[in-house]
C-alpha positions as CSV (number, residue, x, y, z in Angstrom):
1,M,98.7,259.4,-179.5
2,S,102.3,259.1,-178.8
3,R,104.1,262.3,-180.1
4,I,107.1,260.3,-181.1
5,G,105.2,257.3,-182.4
6,K,102.9,259.2,-184.7
7,K,105.8,261.1,-186.4
8,P,106.7,259.2,-189.6
9,V,110.3,258.2,-190.4
10,S,111.4,259.5,-193.8
11,L,113.0,257.0,-196.1
12,V,116.3,258.3,-197.3
13,K,117.4,257.8,-200.9
14,G,119.5,254.6,-201.4
15,V,117.8,252.9,-198.4
16,T,115.3,250.0,-198.9
17,A,112.9,249.0,-196.1
18,S,110.8,245.8,-195.8
19,V,108.8,243.9,-193.3
20,S,109.3,240.1,-193.3
21,P,106.3,237.7,-192.7
22,A,108.0,236.9,-189.3
23,N,107.3,240.5,-188.3
24,E,111.0,241.6,-188.7
25,F,111.8,245.0,-190.0
26,I,114.8,245.0,-192.4
27,L,116.6,248.2,-193.5
28,K,119.4,248.1,-196.2
29,G,121.5,251.1,-196.9
30,P,124.9,252.2,-198.1
31,K,126.6,251.4,-194.7
32,G,125.0,247.9,-194.3
33,E,121.9,246.1,-193.2
34,L,120.0,246.1,-189.9
35,R,117.2,244.0,-188.6
36,Q,114.8,244.5,-185.8
37,A,112.1,242.1,-184.4
38,I,108.8,243.9,-184.1
39,D,106.1,243.1,-181.6
40,R,103.1,241.3,-183.2
41,D,100.7,244.1,-182.0
42,I,102.5,246.9,-183.8
43,T,102.1,247.3,-187.5
44,I,104.6,249.0,-189.8
45,K,103.5,250.5,-193.2
46,I,105.8,251.7,-195.9
47,E,104.0,254.4,-197.9
48,G,106.1,256.1,-200.6
49,E,109.0,257.9,-198.9
50,Q,107.7,257.4,-195.3
51,I,107.6,254.6,-192.7
52,L,104.5,254.7,-190.5
53,I,104.2,252.9,-187.2
54,E,100.7,252.1,-185.9
55,R,99.3,250.6,-182.7
56,P,95.9,248.8,-182.3
57,T,94.7,250.3,-179.0
58,D,95.5,252.9,-176.4
59,Q,96.6,250.4,-173.8
60,I,99.7,251.5,-171.8
61,R,101.8,248.6,-173.3
62,H,100.8,249.5,-176.9
63,R,101.5,253.2,-176.3
64,A,105.0,252.4,-174.9
65,L,105.8,250.1,-177.8
66,H,104.6,252.6,-180.4
67,G,107.2,255.2,-179.4
68,L,109.9,252.6,-178.8
69,Y,109.7,251.1,-182.3
70,R,109.5,254.5,-184.0
71,A,112.7,255.5,-182.1
72,L,114.5,252.2,-182.9
73,I,113.6,252.5,-186.6
74,A,114.8,256.2,-186.7
75,N,118.1,255.1,-185.2
76,M,118.4,252.2,-187.7
77,M,117.8,254.8,-190.6
78,E,120.5,257.0,-189.2
79,G,122.8,254.0,-188.8
80,V,122.6,252.6,-192.3
81,T,123.0,256.1,-193.9
82,N,125.6,257.8,-191.7
83,G,126.6,255.4,-189.0
84,F,127.4,256.1,-185.3
85,K,130.7,257.0,-183.6
86,R,131.7,256.8,-180.0
87,E,135.0,258.1,-178.7
88,L,136.6,257.0,-175.4
89,E,139.6,258.7,-173.7
90,L,142.1,256.9,-171.5
91,V,143.2,259.2,-168.7
92,G,146.2,258.0,-166.6
93,V,149.9,257.5,-166.6
94,G,150.8,254.5,-168.7
95,Y,147.3,253.9,-170.0
96,R,147.5,252.7,-173.6
97,A,145.3,251.0,-176.2
98,T,146.2,249.2,-179.4
99,V,143.8,247.8,-182.0
100,Q,144.7,244.8,-184.3
101,G,141.7,243.9,-186.4
102,Q,138.9,243.1,-184.0
103,L,141.1,242.8,-180.9
104,I,141.6,245.7,-178.5
105,D,144.7,245.5,-176.2
106,L,144.3,247.8,-173.2
107,A,147.0,248.7,-170.6
108,L,145.0,250.2,-167.7
109,G,147.3,250.0,-164.8
110,F,146.6,246.4,-163.9
111,S,149.3,243.7,-163.6
112,H,148.2,242.4,-167.0
113,N,146.9,243.8,-170.3
114,I,143.2,243.4,-171.0
115,I,142.4,242.0,-174.5
116,L,138.8,242.4,-175.7
117,E,137.3,241.1,-178.9
118,L,135.0,243.5,-180.7
119,P,131.8,242.3,-182.4
120,K,132.2,242.1,-186.2
121,E,129.7,245.0,-186.6
122,V,131.9,247.4,-184.6
123,K,135.1,248.9,-186.0
124,G,137.7,250.2,-183.6
125,T,140.7,252.5,-184.0
126,A,143.2,253.7,-181.4
127,I,144.9,257.1,-181.5
128,A,147.9,258.0,-179.4
129,E,149.2,261.6,-180.0
130,K,152.0,263.2,-178.1
131,G,150.8,265.5,-175.4
132,Q,147.2,264.1,-175.4
133,N,145.5,261.2,-173.7
134,P,145.2,258.0,-175.8
135,R,141.8,257.7,-177.5
136,I,139.7,254.8,-178.8
137,I,137.2,255.5,-181.6
138,L,134.4,253.0,-182.1
139,E,132.2,253.1,-185.2
140,S,129.1,251.0,-186.1
141,T,125.8,251.1,-187.8
142,D,124.0,249.6,-184.7
143,K,123.6,252.3,-182.1
144,Q,122.6,249.9,-179.3
145,L,125.5,247.5,-179.9
146,L,128.0,250.5,-180.1
147,G,126.7,251.8,-176.8
148,Q,127.0,248.4,-175.2
149,V,130.6,247.9,-176.3
150,A,131.6,251.5,-175.2
151,A,130.0,250.9,-171.8
152,K,131.9,247.6,-171.5
153,L,135.2,249.3,-172.2
154,R,134.4,252.1,-169.8
155,S,133.5,249.6,-167.0
156,L,137.0,248.1,-167.1
157,R,138.4,251.2,-165.3
158,K,135.7,253.8,-164.5
159,P,136.9,257.4,-164.0
160,E,137.6,258.0,-160.3
161,P,136.6,261.3,-158.7
162,Y,139.9,262.2,-156.9
163,K,142.5,262.2,-159.8
164,G,140.1,261.7,-162.7
165,K,142.0,258.6,-163.9
166,G,140.2,255.9,-165.9
167,V,138.4,255.3,-169.2
168,R,135.8,258.0,-170.0
169,Y,133.7,259.1,-172.9
170,S,135.3,262.1,-174.7
171,N,132.4,264.4,-173.8
172,E,132.0,263.1,-170.2
173,V,132.5,265.5,-167.4
174,V,134.0,263.8,-164.2
175,R,133.1,265.6,-161.0
176,R,136.2,265.9,-158.9
177,K,136.5,265.7,-155.1
178,A,138.9,267.7,-153.0
179,G,140.4,264.7,-151.1
180,K,141.9,264.9,-147.6
181,A,142.7,268.3,-146.0
182,A,146.4,269.0,-146.1
183,G,147.3,269.1,-142.4
184,K,146.2,271.5,-139.6
């Protein structure tokens, strides 16, 4: 048995769970609603205050899906109750970010500003405090979508190893290189 797969997901108060006939798991909570398509071989049972995920056989594919769907459902539960937050930091002279609704306007040292539209499930805020690097805070109930949007923002100007300039996650450590030797 998969150690992760056999561990039940506890149903938090205020959250309702259901499985549609089309094998789609639906979770509604105080922060919103999330849906996840489930493979037809995996069965989900809602018993009282617990959600159980079961597999039919011990095939490698079934064992992999067993743990996968348990982890996805646990992340969904966390998302509809507390939500997820990702913080990015803009390191570099003149790097700025502004958020107007679902549009992020980034000045990252290119000849033009980059304007990105956030998905409607993701909420963004930009913070620019004196003496600190500008920060972008992304919030969402969907962990997968949030990570994808944060990775897209980071890919616009990855942190480089010589000066450390670029867009990085706030908890990311950038390994620095020494650069050229300073003469003979």
